[in-house]
N, C-alpha and C positions, 0 to 999 in steps of 0.2 A: 768549253767556252760558252757562256750564256748569251742570249740576245739582250741587248740593252733595252731599257724602257722605251726610248724613242724609236727603236727599230721594231718593236713588237707590233706586227700587223694585225694582231687579234685584239688590240686595245679598244676599249669601249669608247665610241665617239662622244657620248655624253660626258664621260669622265674627262676626256681630252679637252673638250670645250670648256667645261667647268674650271679646269686647272689653268687654262690659257686664255680666258676671256679678255683680259687686259691686252695681251699681245695681239689677239685677233682684232680687237677694236683699234689698236694702234696701226696695224697694217691697213685696215679699211680706211682710216682717216688720213694716212700719210703716204701710202705707197703710190708710185707713179704707174704701176703695172695693173691695168684694169682686170686682167685675168686673175691675178693673185688676189686682188681686192674682192672680186666676185666669188672666188673659192672661200675666202674667209667669211664673207657675208653669208654665203649659203650654209656654211657649217654653223655659224652663230644662229641663224634663223631656224635651222632644222633641229639643232641639238641644244641650243641655249635657252635661257628663260626669257619671258616677255620683258622683264626688267633689263636684261642685257641688250635686247634689240632696241628698247626705248632709249637706253643710254647712248647707243651708237647713233640713233636718229638725232638726238640732241647735240652730240658732238659734230655730226655732219652739218646740222643747221647752223651751229656756231661758226664752224669753219667757212661755210658759204657766206655768212654775214661779214666775216673778216675779209674775205676775198672781194667783196663788192665795193 
């Protein structure tokens, strides 16, 4: 019985972030759990591209404007 892709603890974090940038961004902008948002943001900043980080900043700014 093999280990599933999601359960592979040796998975490259850059690859994970690249494949899941949209999901990480969604969690950062919509989750009510500050800890989970912080983990997703840390992964995106550490292993994502500058463009990914800029996109999340823009989404957060738009969200903040909507809430005001």
